[in-house]
Steps between C-alpha positions, in 0.01 A plus 500: 500500500275202441128511576554814710766327712864605518738232373849452638775279360781346703809405298714260702865545404680400817691192393851428619647396162632170636416300188635767264859505630443838665329666202182664622231407248327837530810663347550244223449686173234436242515712184753725672298578814482328841225242542351701787457796265287289264288355780445844651416651161240228434325575828525877451340470156205302636215751542339293775796524739502803730797424723817293468718370781829327423610267779878479505783414737558789738865520400401553134250785534742786428652316203153430361397865515814604315481230231129545433535880492795460261265305272246784532215281619199714579334485842316466721649201674663420833790276593455327835686230691357148504322498838254788453444452124129425480413723795638810325220515244250775566186398687181470295322827436 
């Protein structure tokens, strides 16, 4: 919360890995953990952010849940396909 307003973060992670020879950058490891884990952790540790939405390719949603849960990332966050990404944030209160 910032100045009595809810704050939402949208992490866009819906690339197609064309320039990385098929390696999805969000799963590239940094210090033994996927890059998406570190980005998500940074947002989760920010006391101003109330809600996190991760915009990802629809075909990757199930894989993302499993990989992030395997890394024991704390919630709350949502994975959504590209089209409705920004609209999924909660309305202002």
